[in-house]
C-alpha positions, 0 to 999 in steps of 0.5 A: 203557210198563212200570210195576211196582206195589208194592202190591195194588189197582186202578189208574187209567191216564192216557195222553197221546199227542202229535204234531205236531197236538197232544195227547190224553189218555185216562184209564181208571179201575180199568183195572189190578187188582193182586193180592197174590202167592199165599202159598207156604206155601198151595201147599205145604199144598195140594200136601201135602193132595193127597199125603195124598189119594193114601194114601186111594186106594191099592189093597192088593196087591204094590206097595202098600208101594212106593207108600207109600214114594213118598208118604212121600217126596213128603210129606217133600220138601213138609215140607222146603219148608214148614220152609224157608219157614215155620219161624218163623211156624208152628212149632207147627203144623209140629211137628204136621205132623212128628209126623203124618209120623213116625207115617205112616213108622212105620206104613209100616215096620210094614206089613211085619211086621203088616199088619193093625195098621199099616193102622190106624196109617196111617189115623190118621196120615192123619187127624193129617195133615190136621188138621195142615194145617188148623191151619197154614192156620188159622194163616195170617192172610190164609188160604189159601182 
């Protein structure tokens, strides 16, 4: 037998088996624990945090600009998903994320002409990005912990 549970919680299961000789009952208390599905916004925030973390592990060299552009592209895809999943609920916090992303992409573009100055801007954008992720996580009523 199967059953779909509408709410999270612990459920008792009762089973009755019947044959020609009669029937028997078996009851198991709190046998099934149903947990709520994970919040998709939290999963996106974790992925965005990991993506920003990749920026902290970059090694400066000839391929750094390509790496930065890939990380920027990955971050944009995650931000697009966040906007689709949570724009109404967390608009103010998502605006902070957008601002950090814009700062990051601006710093990546500036890296070509002024590498030394752009590194400081990239570090600031990473810091702002983590702060914005924290703000969204704090705004989620059931948390992302």
